[in-house]
Structure formats: C-alpha cells, structure tokens
C-alpha positions in Angstrom: 37.6 -7.8 -0.9 39.0 -5.9 2.5 37.6 -7.9 5.5 35.8 -5.5 8.0 37.5 -4.3 11.2 37.6 -5.9 14.3 35.9 -2.6 15.7 34.1 -2.5 12.7 32.4 -5.9 13.3 32.3 -5.2 17.6 30.4 -2.2 16.3 28.1 -4.1 14.7 27.8 -6.7 17.1 27.0 -4.2 19.4 24.0 -2.8 17.1 22.6 -6.0 16.6 22.4 -6.9 20.0 20.5 -3.6 21.5 18.1 -4.2 18.0 17.4 -7.6 19.3 16.5 -6.3 23.0 13.9 -4.7 21.4 12.3 -7.5 19.4 13.0 -9.7 22.9 10.3 -7.5 24.7 8.0 -7.2 22.1 7.8 -11.1 21.3 8.3 -11.6 25.2 4.9 -9.8 25.7 3.3 -12.0 23.9 3.4 -14.6 26.2 4.6 -13.5 29.9 1.4 -12.0 30.2 -0.5 -15.1 30.1 1.0 -16.8 33.7 0.0 -13.9 35.3 -3.8 -13.6 34.0 -5.2 -15.0 37.4 -3.5 -12.4 39.1 -5.0 -9.7 36.6 -8.6 -11.6 37.4 -8.0 -11.3 40.8 -6.6 -8.0 40.9 -8.7 -5.8 38.3 -11.5 -8.0 38.8 -11.8 -9.4 35.5 -13.6 -12.3 33.4 -12.7 -14.7 30.7 -13.8 -12.5 28.6 -12.0 -9.9 29.4 -9.0 -11.5 30.0 -8.8 -12.9 26.0 -8.9 -9.0 25.4 -5.9 -8.2 27.1 -3.8 -11.3 25.6 -5.9 -10.6 22.2 -5.3 -6.7 22.1 -1.8 -6.8 21.8 -1.7 -9.9 19.4 -4.7 -8.3 17.5 -2.7 -4.9 16.8 0.2 -6.7 16.0 -1.1 -8.4 13.7 -3.2 -5.8 11.6 -0.1 -3.4 11.3 2.6 -5.6 10.5 2.0 -5.1 6.5 2.1 -1.4 6.5 4.8 -1.2 9.1 7.6 -2.2 7.1 6.4 0.8 4.6 7.0 3.0 7.5 10.3 2.5 7.8 11.3 2.4 4.4 9.8 5.9 3.9 11.0 7.8 6.8 13.5 5.9 7.9 14.1 2.9 9.6 15.7 4.4 12.5 13.4 6.8 13.5 10.5 4.7 13.2 12.3 2.0 15.5 13.1 4.1 18.2 9.8 5.7 17.7 8.3 2.4 18.2 11.0 1.4 21.2 9.8 4.5 23.3 6.3 3.9 22.6 6.5 0.3 23.6 8.4 1.5 26.9 6.1 4.2 27.4 2.7 1.6 27.1 4.4 -0.8 29.6 4.8 1.9 32.2 1.3 2.7 31.6 0.3 -1.1 31.6 2.1 -1.8 35.0 0.3 1.1 36.9 -3.1 0.6 34.9 -5.6 0.9 37.8 -8.8 -0.7 36.3 -9.0 -3.4 33.7 -10.1 -0.6 30.7 -6.8 1.4 31.4 -5.1 -1.7 30.8 -6.6 -2.7 27.8 -6.0 0.7 26.4 -2.1 0.8 27.0 -2.3 -3.1 25.8 -3.5 -1.7 22.5 -0.7 0.7 22.4 2.1 -1.5 23.1 0.8 -3.8 20.2 0.9 -0.7 17.8 4.5 0.4 18.9 5.5 -3.4 19.0 4.2 -3.7 15.5 6.4 -1.3 13.5 9.4 -3.1 15.4 9.4 -6.1 13.9 9.5 -5.7 10.3 11.8 -2.7 10.8 14.5 -4.3 12.4 14.6 -6.8 9.6 15.4 -4.1 7.8 17.9 -2.6 10.0 19.5 -6.1 10.9 20.0 -6.3 6.7 21.5 -3.0 5.9 24.0 -3.1 9.0 24.9 -6.5 7.6 25.5 -6.1 4.1 27.8 -9.1 3.6 25.3 -12.3 2.0 27.3 -14.5 4.8 27.3 -12.1 8.0 23.8 -11.4 7.1 22.6 -14.4 7.2 24.1 -15.3 10.6 22.4 -11.9 11.7 19.3 -12.7 10.7 19.4 -16.3 12.2 20.3 -14.8 15.5 17.6 -12.1 14.7 15.2 -15.0 14.7 16.3 -17.0 17.1 15.8 -14.1 19.6 12.5 -13.9 18.7 12.0 -17.6 19.5 13.9 -17.5 22.5 11.3 -14.6 24.0 8.3 -16.9 22.9 9.7 -19.5 25.0 10.6 -17.6 27.9 7.7 -15.5 28.9 5.8 -18.1 31.0 8.6 -19.1 32.7 9.8 -15.2 33.5 6.3 -14.3 33.7 6.0 -16.7 36.6 9.2 -16.1 38.6 8.7 -12.0 38.3 5.0 -12.2 39.4 5.3 -14.6 42.4 8.4 -12.1 43.3 7.1 -8.7 43.0 3.7 -9.0 41.5 1.8 -8.5 38.4 3.6 -5.5 37.4 6.8 -6.3 37.4 6.2 -8.3 33.8 5.4 -4.8 32.1 8.4 -2.7 34.6 11.4 -4.9 33.6 11.1 -4.2 29.9 11.9 -0.3 31.2 15.6 -0.5 31.9 16.2 -3.0 29.4 14.4 -0.6 26.7 16.2 2.3 27.9 19.4 1.3 27.7 19.2 -0.1 24.0 17.5 3.3 23.3 20.6 5.2 24.6 23.0 2.8 22.3 20.9 2.9 18.9 20.0 6.5 19.1 23.6 7.7 19.3 25.3 4.9 17.0 22.6 3.5 14.7 22.8 5.4 11.1 19.8 5.8 9.2 18.7 4.1 6.2 16.0 4.3 3.9 14.5 2.4 0.6 15.3 3.7 -2.7 12.2 5.7 -3.8 9.4 6.2 -1.9 6.4 3.6 -1.9 3.1 5.5 -0.7 1.1 3.5 2.4 -2.1 2.1 2.2 -4.3 3.9 5.0 -7.5 3.0 3.3 -6.5 -0.5 3.2 -4.9 -0.5 6.5 -8.1 0.6 7.8 -10.4 -1.9 6.4 -8.3 -4.8 7.2 -8.4 -4.0 11.1 -11.8 -3.3 10.8 -12.3 -6.7 9.4 -10.6 -8.0 11.8 -11.3 -6.6 14.8 -15.2 -6.9 14.2 -14.0 -10.7 13.8 -12.1 -11.2 16.6 -14.7 -9.3 19.1 -17.8 -11.8 17.2 -15.6 -14.6 18.8 -14.8 -13.7 22.2 -17.8 -11.6 22.8 -19.9 -14.5 21.5 -19.0 -16.6 24.5 -20.8 -14.2 26.6 -23.6 -13.0 24.5 -24.4 -16.1 22.8 -23.6 -16.8 18.9 -27.1 -15.5 18.1 -27.2 -11.9 19.8 -27.6 -9.1 17.0 -24.4 -7.6 18.4 -22.6 -10.6 17.3 -24.1 -11.0 14.0 -23.8 -7.5 13.1 -19.8 -7.6 14.1 -19.4 -11.0 11.3 -21.5 -9.0 9.3 -19.1 -6.3 9.7 -16.0 -8.2 9.6 -17.7 -9.6 5.8 -18.7 -6.3 4.2 -15.1 -4.8 5.4 -12.9 -7.7 4.0 -14.8 -7.5 0.5 -14.0 -4.0 0.5 -10.5 -4.8 1.3 -9.6 -6.9 -1.5 -11.8 -4.6 -3.9 -9.2 -2.0 -2.9 -6.5 -4.0 -3.2 -7.1 -5.2 -6.7 -7.5 -1.8 -7.7 -4.2 -0.2 -6.1 -0.8 0.0 -8.0 0.7 -0.4 -4.8 -1.1 -2.6 -2.9 -0.5 -3.5 0.8 -1.1 -6.5 0.4 -0.7 -7.7 -3.0 -4.3 -10.4 -4.2 -2.0 -11.7 -7.1 0.0 -13.8 -4.3 -3.2 -15.3 -3.3 -3.2 -17.3 -6.7 -0.5 -19.3 -5.8 -2.3 -22.7 -3.8 1.4 -23.3 -2.2 1.3 -19.9 -0.6 -2.4 -20.5 0.4 -1.7 -23.9 1.6 1.6 -22.5 3.8 -0.3 -19.5 5.2 -3.3 -21.7 6.6 -0.5 -24.4 8.0 0.9 -21.2 9.9 -2.1 -19.7 10.8 -3.5 -23.1 12.0 -0.3 -23.9 14.2 0.0 -20.7 15.9 -3.6 -20.6 16.9 -3.8 -24.4 18.2 -0.5 -23.3 20.3 -1.8 -20.0 21.7 -5.1 -21.2 22.7 -3.3 -24.1 24.2 -1.2 -21.9 26.7 -4.3 -19.8 27.4 -6.3 -22.6 28.5 -3.2 -24.3 30.4 -2.9 -21.3 32.1 -5.9 -21.3 33.8 -6.5 -25.7 34.0 -2.4 -25.5 35.7 -3.4 -22.4 38.2 -7.6 -22.1 38.9 -8.1 -26.1 39.2 -4.4 -27.9 39.9 -3.9 -25.1 42.3 -0.5 -23.9 40.8 1.6 -20.9 41.6 2.8 -18.7 38.8 6.5 -19.7 39.2 5.1 -23.7 38.9 3.4 -22.8 36.1 6.0 -21.4 34.3 8.5 -24.5 35.1 6.0 -26.7 34.0 5.3 -24.6 30.4 9.5 -25.6 30.2 8.4 -29.0 28.6 7.0 -26.3 25.4 9.2 -24.2 25.4 12.0 -25.9 25.5 10.7 -28.1 22.3 9.8 -25.7 20.7 13.4 -24.3 20.9 15.2 -27.5 20.0 12.7 -28.2 17.5 13.0 -24.7 15.5 16.7 -25.7 14.7 15.4 -29.5 13.9 12.5 -28.1 11.2 15.3 -26.1 9.4 17.6 -28.8 9.0 14.7 -31.3 8.2 13.2 -28.5 5.1 16.8 -28.1 3.8 17.3 -32.3 3.9 13.9 -33.7 2.8 11.8 -30.5 1.5 9.0 -28.5 3.6 6.4 -31.0 3.2 7.7 -34.0 5.0 8.3 -31.8 8.3 5.0 -30.0 7.9 3.0 -33.6 8.1 5.0 -34.7 10.7 4.5 -31.8 12.7 0.9 -31.4 12.2 0.1 -35.1 13.1 2.5 -34.7 16.3 0.3 -31.4 17.0 -2.6 -33.0 17.0 -1.9 -36.0 19.3 -0.6 -33.5 21.5 -4.0 -31.2 21.6 -6.1 -34.5 21.8 -3.8 -36.4 24.6 -4.2 -32.5 26.6 -8.0 -32.9 25.9 -8.0 -36.1 28.3 -6.7 -33.8 31.4 -8.7 -34.3 34.4 -8.6 -32.2 37.8 -5.5 -33.2 39.6 -3.7 -34.7 36.7 0.2 -35.0 37.3 2.8 -33.5 34.9 3.6 -37.2 34.2 0.3 -37.1 32.5 0.9 -34.2 30.6 4.3 -32.9 30.1 5.1 -35.0 27.0 1.7 -33.5 25.5 2.8 -30.4 26.1 6.6 -31.6 24.2 5.3 -33.0 21.8 2.6 -30.0 21.2 5.8 -27.9 21.0 7.4 -30.2 18.7 4.9 -30.4 16.2 4.1 -26.6 16.2 8.0 -25.9 15.5 8.3 -28.7 12.7 5.0 -27.2 10.9 6.4 -23.3 11.0 9.8 -22.8 9.6 9.2 -25.3 6.8 5.7 -23.9 5.9 7.2 -20.3 5.5 10.2 -21.9 3.3 7.1 -23.5 1.2 5.8 -19.5 1.1 9.1 -18.4 0.1 9.5 -20.7 -2.7 6.0 -20.6 -4.5 6.9 -16.7 -4.8 9.2 -14.6 -7.5 12.3 -13.5 -5.3 11.4 -10.0 -5.6 8.3 -10.9 -3.8 10.2 -12.9 -0.9 9.6 -10.1 1.3 6.0 -9.2 0.9 5.7 -12.7 1.1 7.2 -13.1 4.6 4.9 -10.2 5.8 1.9 -12.0 4.6 3.1 -15.1 6.6 3.6 -13.2 9.8 0.4 -11.9 9.6 -1.2 -15.4 8.9 0.6 -16.3 12.4 -0.1 -13.3 14.8 -4.1 -13.6 13.3 -3.8 -17.2 14.2 -2.6 -16.5 17.7 -5.5 -14.3 18.1 -8.2 -16.3 16.9 -7.1 -19.1 18.9 -7.2 -17.7 22.1 -10.6 -15.9 21.3 -12.1 -19.1 20.1 -10.9 -21.4 22.6 -11.7 -19.2 25.6 -15.1 -18.7 23.9 -15.8 -22.4 23.8 -14.8 -23.0 27.6 -17.2 -20.1 28.5 -20.2 -21.2 26.7 -19.3 -24.6 28.2 -18.8 -23.3 31.7 -22.2 -21.0 31.5 -24.8 -23.8 30.1 -23.1 -26.4 32.7 -22.3 -24.4 35.9 -25.4 -24.0 37.6 -26.8 -27.1 37.5 -24.0 -28.3 38.7 -23.7 -26.3 42.1 -27.5 -26.1 42.7 -27.6 -29.2 44.8 -24.8 -27.3 47.3 -26.3 -25.2 50.1 -25.7 -21.6 50.1 -27.6 -18.3 50.6 -29.1 -16.9 47.3 -26.8 -14.0 47.1 -23.7 -16.1 47.7 -24.9 -18.7 44.7 -25.5 -16.0 42.6 -22.6 -14.5 42.9 -20.7 -17.6 42.7 -22.2 -18.9 40.0 -22.0 -16.0 38.0 -17.9 -15.9 38.2 -18.2 -19.6 38.2 -19.9 -19.5 34.1 -17.0 -16.8 33.4 -14.1 -18.9 34.0 -13.5 -17.3 37.2 -12.5 -20.1 39.6 -10.9 -18.3 42.4 -14.3 -17.3 43.8 -14.1 -20.9 45.6 -11.6 -19.7 48.2 -14.0 -16.4 49.1 -17.1 -18.7 49.6 -17.8 -20.5 53.1 -15.4 -23.1 53.9 -18.0 -25.7 54.5 -18.9 -25.3 50.4 -15.5 -24.4 48.8 -14.4 -28.8 48.4 -17.9 -29.7 46.7 -18.2 -26.4 44.8 -15.1 -27.3 43.3 -15.8 -30.8 43.4 -18.8 -29.9 40.7 -16.7 -27.2 39.0 -13.8 -28.5 38.4 -14.8 -31.8 35.9 -16.7 -29.0 34.3 -14.2 -26.5 33.8 -12.0 -30.0 32.1 -14.7 -30.8 29.7 -14.5 -27.3 28.9 -11.3 -27.7 27.8 -11.8 -30.4 26.4 -13.7 -28.8 23.5 -11.2 -26.2 23.0 -8.0 -28.6 22.6 -10.0 -31.0 20.7 -11.2 -28.0 18.2 -7.5 -26.9 17.7 -6.4 -30.8 17.0 -9.3 -31.4 14.4 -7.6 -27.7 12.6 -3.9 -29.0 13.0 -5.0 -32.0 11.0 -7.0 -30.0 8.6 -3.9 -28.3 7.9 -1.8 -31.4 7.2 -3.9 -32.8 5.3 -4.0 -29.4 2.9 -0.2 -29.7 3.0 -0.6 -33.3 1.7 -2.5 -32.9 -1.5 -1.1 -29.1 -2.2 2.5 -28.9 -1.2 5.0 -30.4 -3.7 7.3 -33.4 -2.8 11.4 -32.2 -2.7 11.9 -33.9 -6.4 8.6 -32.0 -8.1 10.5 -28.6 -6.1 13.6 -29.3 -7.5 12.2 -29.4 -10.9 10.5 -26.2 -10.5 13.6 -24.6 -9.4 15.8 -26.2 -12.2 12.8 -24.8 -14.1 12.7 -21.3 -13.3 16.4 -21.1 -12.7 17.5 -19.6 -16.3 14.9 -17.0 -16.3 16.4 -15.8 -12.9 19.5 -15.7 -14.0 18.3 -13.6 -16.8 16.6 -11.1 -15.0 19.9 -10.5 -12.4 21.9 -10.2 -15.6 19.6 -7.6 -16.6 19.8 -5.7 -13.7 
C-alpha cells in the first residue's frame, strides 16, 4: 500500500483544522453565553425566565434538528451543507452581537442553533471521508471529539475575559474572523461528497419531534412564572404528549424513519441514553445556576466567574480521557456507576452553598461533578454503540447526541424554573419588614422574584444591605432545590445502569457470540 505523500497529509490536516474550527464555534456557543447572562439581563431588561430561553433556544434547536441534519448532507452534498451551516452560523452570530432587544437576541439564537445543528453530524461525515484509512480516521475523529470537549470547557473562561474586556457583544463577534477564514479555506480546498443512494428527509417526523420537545420545554420554563396549574402550561404539556405519540406512530409506519423505533427494544440503549440525558441535565443546570450564584450572590466579575469554572472544565477534560481508558479496560458499567455517584456527591455538595461561600468550599464539588459527568458520558455512548448492529452505529450515535442535547435543555429549563418558583413564593415576605416606599418595593419584589439580584444596586443605599441579607439565603435555598433534583437524577441513572448494563464478562460473551455472524455478513458483502 502506498503511503500518502507529505503534501497530501498536510492538505488533509489543513482541512481537519478548519472543519474543527467550525465545530469549535458551535460547541463554544453552548457555554460561552452563560457567564454573560447577568450582563444580558441588565442591558436588555430580561428576567430569569427569558435568560433560560437565551440558553435553551440554542440548545433546543440543535437537539431537535440533529437527527435529520445528517440526512441533508448525505442527500445534497456534505460540503455544501456544512458551508451553508457555517455561513448561517456566522450571520446569526452577527445578529446576536447587534441585538437591540431580548426578542431580537432570542430569534438570532434560534438561527444560530439551526445552523449549528447541521454542522455537527455533517462535519463528522466529512472527517470520515477525508481520512479513509482506518488508523488515520480514528486519529482524526479523536481530534474532532477532543475539539468539542475543549470548546465546552473553554466557554466560561473565554466568555468571562471577553465580557469584562469588550462587553457582552464580543462573545458573538469572536466567531466572525475565525469563521470567515475557515469558510475561505474550505470552499476552495474541501472536495464534495455524498452518500451512495438518496435517503429522503423525514419532514413530518422532524416537525412532530420539534413540536413535542419545544412544547415540553416551554411548559417547564414558563411554569416558573405562570405556575404549574396555569391553563397555558397544561395545554403545552398536552400538546407535547400528543405530538410525541404522533411522532412515534409516524416513525413506526415509515419505511426509512428518522428515528428507528426498533432501536428502543434494546434496554441497554434506553439506559445508556437515559444516563447521558441525566448527566447533561445536571451539568448544564448547574452551570446555569452557578453563574448567577457567583456573580449576583457572591459579586464576582465575569472573568473571576470564568476562572472559578476552571475546576469544572479542567476536570471534564482530564476525565474524558480517563473515561475512555476505563471503559476499554473495565467495560462501560464500572465507570458509569462511579461517575454517577461522583456527580451526585458533587451536586449534593453544591446544594450546601451559602451566601459568601469561598472557592475552597465549592471548587472541589465542581471538579467532582466534572469528573462524574465525564466518567458517565463516553462509557454510556460506548455501551449504546455496543448494543446495536454495526450498520446501526451511525443512527445510534445520533440518538446518543440527541439524548445529551435534550438533557442539557431540560437541565436549564427545570433548574431555573424551580429557582424562580422558590423566589416568587419567599421574596415578598422576606423584604416586607424593610422600609421602602411602595413603588420601590413593588419594583424590587418583581425583579427579585424573577431572579434579578442586580436590582439591589439600584435601591437606596440604606436598604441595599438588608435586602441582600434577606434575599441571599432565599436564592441559595432555591439553588439547593435545583442541585438536589439533578443529584437525584444522576443516582437514578446510575441505578438503572447497575441493573441493566452487562458486566465486562457478559459483554465479552455477547460480542463473541455475535462475531461469527458479523464476520459472515462482512464476507457476503
């Protein structure tokens, strides 16, 4: 076999670099915005429910469109779809940066998510076709996966530095120069590729899936302000249930379904997906809550907040590698169990935060959470892929990513709503004994009940301290509810894994039993 020339190798390396630049931006924008939320709240007069939408609108669109996005690349050309997604992402980033209102920003975030959703699966297909040799492909995919993890980890730190130095708009402007260079290189050097045959897009299934998940997220987020028994909230839950039932019925009848329901006959796949869902639920819910705790309760700057998140982010990076090694040595079950317990301990510990708690009191908890999420994530995906036939691996991988993305959406939605409900019930009584005129009190109670502690700085100096002393403990109590909910979820996921996932010996026996069939199938093709 002839080895690739050095020039060809360099050319492929250049393509991989700029494909990864695009993916880095997509993953970066799922975490970089968190540390800017208090600035967005102040500049655009947004309450906490609206800030939940700033995060979740992006993640929701990515989660809902991932399953069909790969089909678009296979049908219309991977280069064309990736570059179209990249151009759309850059345009949406500009719109986010110049947004004059919350509504404008929200619409731009939706466009960002839609563009980013097509880039993720298509980029992986581009990497696979650019590196056809198995060993080179494995290394390239490792780089691709590592870039995504690096972006998630870098988001809070980079966001903190940019917001403090250049303002909240800079977290979106930073995408533009790098994205333009990537576009210029890829449009001239990246070859076009399509999958053999043409798979029809499942438009009806996609619409039903979006309606179901979006309605459920709407109900979870808006319930904080409206109440769980509000007719609109109940209607949203009903729409979500009906749309999901219709989606399942449609997929069962379709010859080429977007999401083959037969996959869910495997209890291992269901549990692995649930573990991924619950892990990202706790992680993203915690990042959302901790941002407000660090900046609005403890008074840290955005840069200081980003630096404090390093304990979480570095832990994620380190243990992502450890998890892969552990899964290979012990099988997926052991690291998932250890990771679930570690995540739960970290979340329960974060639930003990008080107003003014120092980094030494919560830094180790964030690190433990990062380690736990990493020890769960990769092994759960390995378990999922081992539970399906080789030809189903691509679809199963899409299912895994969808579970993870939806988990992150629900984490922000539910944890934020639990906090708002707690604040709304306790804040009015807590500040009732503090002397303020009626207008000031009404404005302060309204803002504080929706999680906007920045209003304290606008109150008369004589009441700022008493108001913060009264509301700070209520805020931390609300955080405790969210952290505890997330911790219980991770323990449930670990329990499911303990009961359902096979141990290493049973997994090896299953692989040995299916090996002859797989070999026979390969030979026949």
